[in-house]
C-alpha positions as CSV (number, residue, x, y, z in Angstrom):
1,M,3.3,15.9,1.4
2,T,6.2,18.3,1.0
3,I,6.3,19.4,-2.6
4,Q,9.2,21.1,-4.3
5,T,8.2,22.9,-7.5
6,P,10.4,24.7,-10.0
7,S,9.4,28.2,-11.0
8,P,7.7,29.2,-13.2
9,I,5.0,26.5,-13.1
10,V,4.0,25.1,-16.5
11,Q,0.4,23.9,-16.5
12,V,0.6,20.6,-18.5
13,L,-2.0,18.6,-16.6
14,P,-5.7,19.3,-16.9
15,E,-7.8,19.8,-13.8
16,T,-9.5,16.5,-14.6
17,A,-6.3,14.5,-14.5
18,P,-6.6,11.6,-12.0
19,F,-4.2,13.0,-9.4
20,S,-4.7,14.8,-6.2
21,E,-4.1,18.6,-6.1
22,A,-0.7,18.1,-4.5
23,Q,0.4,15.5,-7.1
24,R,-0.9,17.7,-9.9
25,S,1.1,20.6,-8.6
26,W,4.2,18.5,-8.3
27,L,3.9,17.0,-11.8
28,N,3.4,20.4,-13.4
29,G,6.5,21.6,-11.7
30,F,8.4,18.4,-12.6
31,F,7.6,18.9,-16.3
32,A,8.6,22.5,-16.0
33,G,11.9,21.5,-14.5
34,L,12.6,19.3,-17.5
35,L,12.9,22.6,-19.5
36,S,16.2,23.3,-17.7
37,L,17.3,19.8,-16.8
38,D,20.7,19.0,-18.4
39,N,22.2,16.4,-16.1
40,A,24.4,13.4,-16.9
41,G,24.0,14.0,-20.7
42,V,20.2,14.3,-20.5
43,T,18.9,16.6,-23.2
44,A,16.4,19.2,-22.0
45,L,12.9,18.6,-23.4
46,S,9.7,20.5,-23.5
47,P,6.8,19.0,-21.6
48,T,5.2,17.9,-24.9
49,E,8.4,16.3,-26.1
50,N,9.0,14.6,-22.8
51,A,5.5,13.2,-22.7
52,A,6.0,11.8,-26.2
53,V,9.4,10.3,-25.4
54,M,8.0,8.7,-22.2
55,A,5.0,7.3,-23.9
56,E,7.2,5.8,-26.6
57,A,9.5,4.3,-24.0
58,D,6.6,3.1,-21.8
59,D,5.3,0.3,-24.1
60,G,2.2,0.1,-21.8
61,A,4.4,-0.4,-18.7
62,P,4.4,-4.2,-19.0
63,W,6.2,-4.4,-15.7
64,H,3.3,-2.6,-13.9
65,D,2.1,-5.9,-12.4
66,P,2.4,-6.6,-8.7
67,S,2.5,-10.3,-9.2
68,L,5.8,-10.0,-11.1
69,A,9.0,-10.3,-9.0
70,I,11.2,-7.2,-9.0
71,T,13.9,-9.0,-11.0
72,E,11.4,-9.7,-13.8
73,R,10.2,-6.1,-13.8
74,M,13.7,-4.8,-13.9
75,Q,14.5,-7.0,-16.9
76,L,11.4,-5.7,-18.7
77,A,12.4,-2.1,-18.0
78,E,16.0,-2.6,-19.1
79,G,17.2,0.2,-21.4
80,K,14.3,2.5,-20.5
81,P,14.8,6.0,-19.2
82,L,15.7,6.4,-15.5
83,P,12.1,7.3,-14.4
84,R,10.8,4.1,-16.0
85,R,13.5,1.9,-14.4
86,L,12.7,3.5,-11.0
87,F,9.1,2.9,-11.7
88,A,9.8,-0.8,-12.3
89,A,11.5,-1.1,-8.9
90,M,8.4,0.0,-7.0
91,A,6.0,-2.5,-5.4
92,Q,3.5,-1.8,-8.2
93,Q,0.5,-1.7,-5.9
94,D,-0.3,2.0,-6.3
95,C,-1.2,1.8,-2.6
96,G,-0.4,5.5,-1.9
97,Q,1.4,4.7,1.3
98,C,4.4,6.6,0.1
99,G,2.3,9.7,-0.4
100,Y,2.4,9.2,-4.2
101,V,1.5,6.4,-6.6
102,C,4.3,4.3,-8.0
103,E,4.7,6.4,-11.2
104,T,4.8,9.8,-9.5
105,Y,7.1,8.6,-6.8
106,S,9.6,7.3,-9.3
107,A,9.3,10.6,-11.3
108,A,9.9,12.6,-8.1
109,I,13.0,10.6,-7.3
110,A,14.3,10.8,-10.9
111,S,14.0,14.6,-10.9
112,G,15.7,15.0,-7.5
113,A,12.6,16.6,-6.0
114,E,12.2,13.6,-3.6
115,A,15.4,12.5,-1.8
116,R,13.8,9.7,0.3
117,L,14.2,6.3,-1.3
118,N,12.7,4.3,1.5
119,L,9.0,5.2,1.3
120,C,7.9,2.2,-0.6
121,A,6.7,0.1,2.3
122,P,5.3,-2.9,0.3
123,G,8.6,-3.0,-1.7
124,G,10.7,-3.0,1.4
125,K,14.4,-3.7,1.2
126,D,14.3,-5.0,-2.4
127,T,12.9,-1.7,-3.7
128,L,15.2,0.4,-1.6
129,R,18.3,-1.4,-2.7
130,Q,17.3,-1.3,-6.4
131,L,16.5,2.5,-6.1
132,K,19.9,3.1,-4.6
133,T,21.6,1.2,-7.3
134,L,19.8,3.0,-10.1
135,M,20.5,6.4,-8.5
136,D,24.1,5.6,-8.1
137,E,24.3,4.6,-11.8
138,G,22.6,7.6,-13.3
139,G,20.5,9.7,-10.9
140,P,20.6,13.5,-10.7
141,A,23.5,15.0,-8.9
142,A,21.2,17.5,-7.2
143,P,17.5,18.2,-7.0
144,A,16.1,19.8,-10.1
145,A,14.7,22.6,-8.0
146,P,16.5,22.9,-4.7
147,A,14.5,24.5,-2.0
148,S,15.7,27.5,-0.1
149,P,17.2,26.4,3.2
150,S,15.2,29.0,5.0
151,A,11.9,28.1,3.3
152,P,9.6,26.3,5.7
153,A,8.3,22.9,4.7
154,T,4.9,23.0,3.0
155,L,2.5,20.4,4.4
156,G,-0.6,19.2,2.7
157,P,-4.1,19.9,4.1
158,L,-4.7,18.6,7.6
159,G,-5.6,14.9,7.6
160,R,-5.0,14.5,3.8
161,C,-1.4,13.3,3.7
162,R,1.0,11.3,5.8
163,E,3.1,14.4,6.7
164,N,0.1,16.3,8.3
165,P,-2.2,13.8,10.0
166,A,-5.3,14.8,12.0
167,L,-6.4,13.4,15.3
168,A,-9.4,11.0,15.3
169,T,-11.0,9.4,18.3
170,F,-10.9,5.6,18.5
171,L,-14.4,4.4,19.2
172,S,-14.5,0.6,19.2
173,R,-13.5,-2.8,17.9
174,R,-15.5,-6.0,17.6
175,K,-14.2,-9.4,16.5
176,L,-15.7,-10.7,13.2
177,N,-14.5,-14.3,13.5
178,G,-16.6,-17.0,15.2
179,E,-15.4,-19.8,17.4
180,G,-12.9,-22.1,15.7
181,S,-11.5,-19.6,13.3
182,Q,-7.8,-19.6,12.6
183,K,-7.9,-15.9,11.9
184,E,-8.3,-12.8,14.1
185,T,-10.2,-10.1,12.3
186,W,-11.6,-6.9,13.7
187,H,-14.2,-4.3,12.7
188,V,-12.7,-1.1,13.9
189,E,-14.4,2.3,14.2
190,F,-13.1,5.9,14.5
191,D,-15.0,9.2,15.2
192,L,-14.1,11.8,12.6
193,S,-16.5,14.5,13.8
194,T,-13.9,16.5,15.9
195,C,-11.3,16.5,13.1
196,G,-13.7,17.2,10.3
197,L,-12.4,14.6,7.9
198,D,-14.6,13.1,5.2
199,Y,-14.0,10.6,2.5
200,V,-15.5,8.8,-0.5
201,V,-15.8,5.0,-0.8
202,G,-12.7,3.6,-2.3
203,D,-10.4,5.8,-0.3
204,A,-7.9,4.4,2.2
205,F,-7.4,5.4,5.8
206,G,-3.8,6.0,7.1
207,V,-3.1,5.1,10.7
208,I,0.0,6.4,12.5
209,A,0.5,3.5,14.8
210,R,2.9,2.9,17.6
211,N,5.2,-0.1,18.3
212,D,4.4,-2.4,21.1
213,P,6.2,-1.1,24.3
214,R,7.2,-4.6,25.2
215,L,9.2,-4.9,22.0
216,A,10.8,-1.4,22.5
217,D,11.8,-2.5,26.1
218,A,13.3,-5.7,24.8
219,V,15.4,-3.7,22.3
220,I,16.6,-1.3,25.0
221,A,17.6,-4.1,27.2
222,L,19.7,-5.7,24.6
223,L,21.2,-2.4,23.6
224,G,22.2,-1.9,27.2
225,A,21.0,1.6,27.3
226,R,18.8,3.7,29.6
227,P,15.2,4.1,28.4
228,D,15.5,7.9,29.0
229,A,18.7,8.3,27.1
230,D,18.5,11.4,24.9
231,V,18.4,10.7,21.2
232,G,17.9,14.0,19.3
233,G,15.9,15.6,22.1
234,V,13.6,12.6,22.6
235,P,13.9,9.8,25.2
236,L,15.1,6.6,23.6
237,R,12.0,4.6,24.6
238,D,9.7,7.2,23.1
239,A,11.7,7.2,19.9
240,L,11.5,3.4,19.6
241,I,7.8,3.3,20.3
242,A,6.6,6.2,18.2
243,Q,9.3,7.1,15.6
244,R,11.4,4.1,14.5
245,A,10.5,0.9,12.7
246,L,11.5,-2.3,14.7
247,G,10.7,-4.8,11.9
248,P,13.2,-6.2,9.5
249,A,16.7,-4.7,10.2
250,P,17.7,-2.1,7.7
251,D,21.0,-2.3,5.8
252,A,22.1,0.8,7.7
253,L,22.0,-1.1,11.0
254,F,24.2,-3.8,9.6
255,Q,26.6,-1.2,8.3
256,L,26.7,0.5,11.7
257,I,27.5,-2.9,13.3
258,S,30.3,-3.4,10.8
259,Y,31.9,-0.1,11.9
260,V,32.2,-1.1,15.5
261,T,33.1,-4.8,15.2
262,G,36.0,-6.7,13.5
263,G,37.0,-9.9,11.9
264,E,34.4,-12.4,10.9
265,T,31.7,-10.5,12.7
266,R,32.4,-7.4,10.6
267,A,32.5,-9.5,7.4
268,K,29.1,-11.0,8.1
269,A,27.6,-7.6,8.9
270,R,28.9,-6.2,5.6
271,R,27.5,-9.1,3.7
272,L,24.1,-8.6,5.3
273,A,24.2,-4.9,4.5
274,A,24.8,-5.9,0.8
275,G,21.7,-8.1,0.8
276,E,23.4,-11.5,1.3
277,D,22.4,-14.1,3.9
278,P,25.7,-15.7,5.1
279,D,24.2,-17.7,8.0
280,G,20.8,-18.5,6.4
281,D,19.0,-16.6,9.2
282,L,18.0,-13.4,7.4
283,D,14.3,-14.1,8.0
284,R,14.9,-13.9,11.8
285,L,16.8,-10.6,11.7
286,D,14.4,-8.0,12.7
287,V,15.9,-5.2,14.9
288,L,15.7,-7.3,18.1
289,G,17.0,-10.4,16.3
290,T,19.9,-8.4,14.9
291,L,20.9,-7.2,18.4
292,H,20.8,-10.8,19.6
293,K,23.0,-12.0,16.7
294,F,25.6,-9.2,17.2
295,A,25.5,-9.0,21.0
296,Q,29.2,-8.1,21.1
297,A,28.6,-4.9,19.2
298,R,28.5,-1.8,21.4
299,L,26.2,0.7,19.8
300,S,25.4,4.2,21.1
301,P,21.7,4.9,21.4
302,E,21.9,7.9,19.1
303,A,23.8,6.1,16.3
304,F,21.5,3.1,16.7
305,V,18.3,5.1,16.4
306,E,19.7,7.0,13.4
307,A,20.4,3.7,11.6
308,L,16.8,2.6,11.9
309,D,14.1,3.3,9.3
310,P,11.3,5.7,10.2
311,L,8.1,4.1,11.4
312,Q,5.8,4.2,8.4
313,P,2.0,4.8,8.5
314,R,-0.2,1.9,7.5
315,L,-3.1,2.2,5.0
316,Y,-6.3,0.3,5.3
317,S,-9.2,0.1,2.8
318,I,-12.2,2.0,4.3
319,S,-15.2,-0.3,4.9
320,S,-17.8,2.3,5.6
321,S,-19.7,5.0,3.6
322,H,-19.6,8.7,4.6
323,N,-23.0,9.0,3.0
324,A,-24.4,6.3,5.3
325,T,-22.6,7.1,8.5
326,P,-21.2,10.7,8.4
327,G,-18.6,11.5,10.9
328,R,-17.5,7.9,11.4
329,V,-15.1,5.6,9.5
330,S,-14.7,1.8,9.9
331,L,-11.9,-0.6,8.9
332,T,-11.7,-4.3,8.6
333,V,-8.4,-5.4,10.0
334,D,-6.6,-8.8,10.2
335,A,-4.4,-8.9,13.4
336,V,-1.0,-10.2,12.2
337,R,0.5,-12.6,14.6
338,Y,3.0,-15.4,13.8
339,R,6.2,-17.0,15.0
340,I,9.7,-17.2,13.6
341,G,11.6,-19.8,15.6
342,T,10.6,-19.5,19.2
343,R,9.9,-15.7,19.0
344,P,6.4,-14.4,18.5
345,R,6.1,-11.6,15.9
346,W,3.2,-9.2,15.4
347,G,2.1,-6.6,13.0
348,V,2.6,-3.0,14.2
349,A,-0.7,-1.3,13.2
350,S,-2.9,-4.4,13.2
351,T,-2.2,-5.3,16.8
352,F,-2.2,-1.6,17.8
353,L,-5.8,-1.5,16.5
354,A,-6.7,-5.0,17.8
355,E,-5.5,-4.5,21.4
356,R,-3.3,-1.5,22.3
357,V,-5.4,1.5,21.5
358,A,-8.3,2.1,23.9
359,P,-11.8,3.7,23.2
360,G,-11.5,7.4,23.7
361,D,-7.8,7.6,22.6
362,T,-6.9,10.0,19.8
363,V,-4.8,8.6,17.0
364,P,-3.0,10.5,14.2
365,V,-4.7,9.6,10.9
366,Y,-5.2,10.8,7.4
367,V,-7.4,10.0,4.4
368,Q,-5.6,8.8,1.2
369,R,-7.6,9.5,-1.8
370,A,-8.1,6.6,-4.1
371,H,-6.2,6.3,-7.3
372,G,-8.5,4.8,-9.9
373,F,-10.6,2.8,-7.5
374,G,-14.2,3.8,-6.8
375,L,-17.8,3.5,-7.7
376,P,-18.9,4.4,-11.3
377,A,-20.1,7.9,-11.8
378,N,-23.4,6.6,-13.2
379,P,-25.4,5.0,-10.3
380,D,-27.2,2.8,-12.9
381,T,-24.0,0.9,-13.7
382,L,-23.8,-2.7,-12.7
383,I,-20.9,-3.6,-10.4
384,I,-19.2,-7.0,-9.8
385,M,-17.0,-7.1,-6.6
386,C,-14.6,-9.8,-5.7
387,G,-13.2,-9.5,-2.2
388,P,-12.2,-12.6,-0.1
389,G,-11.2,-12.1,3.5
390,T,-10.5,-8.5,4.5
391,G,-10.8,-7.7,0.8
392,I,-14.5,-7.3,1.5
393,A,-13.7,-3.9,3.1
394,P,-14.2,-1.5,0.2
395,F,-17.1,-3.5,-1.1
396,R,-19.0,-3.3,2.2
397,A,-18.4,0.5,1.8
398,F,-19.7,0.4,-1.8
399,L,-22.8,-1.4,-0.8
400,H,-23.6,0.9,2.1
401,D,-23.0,3.9,-0.2
402,R,-25.3,2.5,-2.9
403,Q,-27.9,1.8,-0.2
404,A,-27.7,5.3,1.2
405,T,-27.8,7.0,-2.2
406,K,-30.5,4.6,-3.5
407,A,-28.4,3.8,-6.6
408,P,-30.4,1.6,-8.9
409,G,-27.5,-0.3,-10.4
410,R,-27.3,-4.1,-9.7
411,N,-24.6,-5.4,-7.4
412,W,-22.9,-8.8,-7.3
413,L,-20.4,-9.7,-4.6
414,F,-18.1,-12.7,-4.6
415,F,-16.8,-13.3,-1.0
416,G,-14.8,-16.2,0.3
417,H,-12.7,-17.3,3.3
418,Q,-11.8,-20.5,5.1
419,R,-15.0,-21.6,6.9
420,R,-18.6,-20.3,6.7
421,A,-19.4,-21.0,10.3
422,S,-16.5,-18.8,11.7
423,D,-15.3,-16.6,8.8
424,F,-18.4,-15.2,7.2
425,F,-17.7,-11.5,7.8
426,Y,-20.8,-9.2,8.1
427,E,-23.1,-12.2,7.4
428,D,-26.2,-10.5,8.9
429,E,-25.6,-7.3,6.9
430,L,-25.0,-9.1,3.6
431,T,-27.9,-11.5,4.0
432,A,-30.2,-8.6,4.7
433,M,-28.9,-6.8,1.6
434,K,-29.6,-9.9,-0.5
435,E,-33.1,-10.2,0.9
436,E,-33.8,-6.5,0.3
437,G,-32.6,-6.8,-3.3
438,L,-29.6,-4.5,-2.9
439,L,-27.4,-7.5,-3.6
440,T,-28.6,-9.1,-6.8
441,N,-26.1,-11.9,-6.3
442,L,-24.1,-13.0,-3.3
443,T,-21.7,-15.8,-4.3
444,L,-19.7,-17.5,-1.5
445,A,-16.6,-19.7,-1.5
446,W,-15.2,-21.6,1.5
447,S,-11.7,-23.1,1.2
448,R,-11.7,-25.3,4.3
449,D,-15.3,-26.6,4.5
450,G,-14.8,-29.6,2.4
451,D,-12.3,-32.0,0.9
452,E,-11.8,-29.7,-2.1
453,K,-10.6,-26.1,-1.6
454,I,-13.0,-23.7,-3.3
455,Y,-11.9,-20.1,-4.0
456,V,-13.6,-17.1,-5.4
457,Q,-12.1,-17.6,-8.8
458,D,-13.6,-21.1,-8.9
459,R,-17.1,-19.6,-8.2
460,M,-16.4,-17.0,-10.9
461,R,-15.8,-19.8,-13.5
462,E,-19.0,-21.6,-12.3
463,R,-21.0,-18.5,-12.9
464,G,-19.0,-17.5,-16.0
465,A,-21.9,-17.1,-18.5
466,E,-23.8,-14.8,-16.2
467,L,-20.7,-12.9,-15.3
468,F,-19.8,-12.3,-18.9
469,A,-23.3,-11.2,-19.6
470,W,-23.0,-8.5,-16.9
471,L,-19.7,-7.3,-18.4
472,E,-21.4,-7.1,-21.9
473,Q,-24.0,-4.9,-20.2
474,G,-21.4,-2.5,-19.1
475,A,-20.6,-3.8,-15.6
476,H,-17.5,-2.6,-13.7
477,F,-15.4,-5.3,-12.2
478,Y,-13.5,-4.9,-8.9
479,V,-11.0,-7.0,-7.0
480,C,-9.5,-6.4,-3.6
481,G,-7.0,-8.5,-1.8
482,D,-3.6,-10.2,-2.1
483,A,-1.7,-8.9,-5.1
484,K,0.7,-11.8,-5.6
485,R,-1.8,-14.7,-5.7
486,M,-5.5,-14.1,-5.3
487,A,-5.8,-11.0,-7.5
488,K,-3.7,-12.6,-10.3
489,D,-5.8,-15.8,-10.1
490,V,-9.0,-13.7,-10.4
491,E,-7.6,-11.9,-13.4
492,L,-6.7,-15.2,-15.1
493,A,-10.2,-16.6,-14.3
494,L,-11.8,-13.5,-15.9
495,V,-9.7,-14.1,-19.1
496,D,-10.9,-17.7,-19.2
497,I,-14.5,-16.6,-18.8
498,V,-14.2,-14.1,-21.6
499,A,-12.7,-16.7,-23.8
500,A,-15.2,-19.4,-23.0
501,H,-18.4,-17.4,-23.0
502,G,-17.4,-14.6,-25.4
503,G,-16.1,-17.0,-28.1
504,R,-12.7,-15.4,-28.1
505,S,-9.2,-16.7,-28.4
506,A,-6.8,-16.4,-25.4
507,E,-5.2,-13.4,-27.0
508,A,-8.5,-11.7,-27.8
509,A,-9.7,-12.4,-24.2
510,Q,-6.6,-10.7,-22.8
511,A,-7.2,-7.8,-25.1
512,Y,-10.8,-7.6,-23.8
513,L,-9.5,-7.4,-20.3
514,A,-7.0,-4.8,-21.3
515,G,-9.8,-2.8,-22.7
516,L,-11.8,-3.0,-19.5
517,K,-8.7,-1.7,-17.6
518,K,-8.2,1.1,-20.0
519,A,-11.8,2.2,-19.7
520,G,-11.6,2.1,-15.9
521,R,-14.0,-0.9,-15.8
522,Y,-11.5,-3.2,-14.2
523,Q,-10.2,-1.8,-10.9
524,A,-7.9,-3.4,-8.3
525,D,-7.2,-2.5,-4.7
526,V,-4.3,-4.9,-3.9
527,Y,-1.8,-5.3,-1.1
């Protein structure tokens, strides 16, 4: 991560603050910069005064909920200071894919220390457009601490940030689904021994994947360019495979098309660049689809490449324990494949890992330290884990870690998927852990095995009395999976359980859950 820090540095964050060293350094610098910031009528504040103002304006950050639509979050943040409104525009997953978490990314943008507005991969175009609007309305005119043009960029430690990946060796993949499954899920392993990376359970693994060459070739053909055309010192084909995103077309591409076309075509391109959908086909307009739609546009390879977004790394929850298997890391990956119209689409990193990278290949990777997601410090603490589908990944890691360290705390896993016969990931491992006593409870839910769809939140309610008893004994609760639906449904089920078995009103049950979150006893890894 490139960090720009004003000087002198004011130390306002203790070493125990839950940030990485790079984030702590940046935030200390950010607060120091507020001492001299006087832009657009903003009064300079001391770090203590600024913290007090932000705390008062925060109101508990009610918009920090990934299940809320961005429009709802922006309404809740209306009237707040710029950093809070930028914060509300983020995807609210704290996934770390941008190199920050949502709050520190928004603070970096607000101060001018981070100029890139397109790093929020889960937020996509919605977040980017909102950030641009907010910055146009009241963002800083210049970075709070401009870097010297001659100063070299400072990279974070090797393999610890997206800007400075290490090279790991791809070892193997094995399919986790049985015959008849509607999913394609892979257990993927890398060798870390040569690059020296380690990790703790709860961390995520960043993969710098490459686009499918077939897609790059199709784009080049429609562009009408030579694959070896020079674009910034790199052959066009190489740039499209390794450097540029070929997913949803960015607004800048529509803008470029509007510059080289006229009439109704120009008008449509401008409307698309503004976020409108004049022909009702926006869902089909990835980069290739856009070139199909605007086939009459003649784009130079260099301008075309400049209009595309950078290819972002992908983060995956680690599904192994360094204590159990030092020098190796494993991931649990759903290969994303679907169709829009007659065209097949596929996920960049997921299909890269599922089919295109070969054993022995080296891949640029990095470890993203977890933000508020990990095992309790006390190994005696009870843990309850809820991870359907690939959400099992960090909990497999937790269990392997507790097994390797002989942690005495009891463990309870809720796992679910479509069909037991074909979608019971790591069945042999989990069954053995149950028989050995490592797993006190293994509670399963299958949504396609009967007439009634059963999900993990349904099993939670069935075992509500026991689950609440575990919480009352100090258990930590974890959930991993889809942010918009599953994680929210699990949270609602937990509130119902506390109300029903704790004798509390709905409001008191919500307050109980809020207390768990504040104490770090309710942790989510969502995507």
